[in-house]
C-alpha positions in Angstrom: 8.3 2.5 11.5 8.4 1.0 7.8 7.6 -2.7 8.6 4.3 -1.2 10.6 2.8 1.0 7.8 3.9 -2.0 5.4 2.4 -4.4 7.7 -1.1 -2.6 7.9 -1.7 -1.2 4.4 -0.5 -5.3 3.5 -3.7 -6.1 5.8 -6.4 -4.0 4.2 -5.6 -3.4 0.4 -6.8 -6.1 -1.6 -3.7 -6.3 -4.0 -0.7 -6.8 -1.2 1.9 -7.4 -3.8 1.6 -3.4 -5.0 1.9 -1.8 -1.3 5.6 0.1 -1.7 6.5 2.5 1.3 9.7 4.5 0.6 11.4 6.5 3.5 12.5 9.8 2.7 14.2 12.0 5.5 13.3 15.5 6.2 14.9 18.3 8.6 11.6 17.5 11.3 12.4 13.7 10.9 11.5 11.2 8.4 8.2 10.9 5.7 7.0 7.6 4.8 5.6 7.5 1.1 2.8 4.6 1.0 2.1 3.9 -2.8 -1.1 1.3 -3.3 -2.9 0.3 -6.4 -5.1 2.9 -7.8 -8.6 0.6 -7.1 -7.1 0.6 -3.1 -6.8 4.0 -2.5 -9.8 4.5 -1.2 -9.4 1.4 1.7 -6.1 3.2 2.9 -8.0 6.2 3.1 -11.3 5.2 4.3 -14.5 7.1 5.5 -13.6 10.5 6.0 -9.7 9.2 6.3 -10.4 7.8 9.5 -8.2 4.4 8.4 -5.8 7.3 6.9 -5.8 9.1 10.6 -5.1 5.8 12.6 -2.2 4.7 10.5 -0.4 8.1 11.3 -1.5 8.3 14.8 0.3 4.6 15.4 3.2 5.9 13.2 3.4 9.2 15.7 3.1 6.5 18.7 6.0 4.5 16.8 8.5 7.7 16.1 7.7 9.1 19.8 8.9 6.1 21.1 12.2 6.3 18.8 12.9 9.8 19.8 12.0 11.2 16.3 9.3 12.2 14.1 7.4 11.0 11.4 4.7 11.7 8.7 2.9 9.3 6.2 2.0 10.7 3.1 -0.7 8.2 0.8 0.3 8.6 -3.0 
């Protein structure tokens, strides 16, 4: 799941070397924290949050297939 978010984020941003995804376990599953360069934050979020929502949907589907829950936080 971490690799999925990292792959999508690197394809969107201008500085893929600054993409960083960390996994944090929680009582409800896994929290993935996505960090990008400050100027790329808008690209990852998208207009009206559409790209972020799509990434969260894909993450949710991947987590369900593995039998767990996952959430995405964009820092």
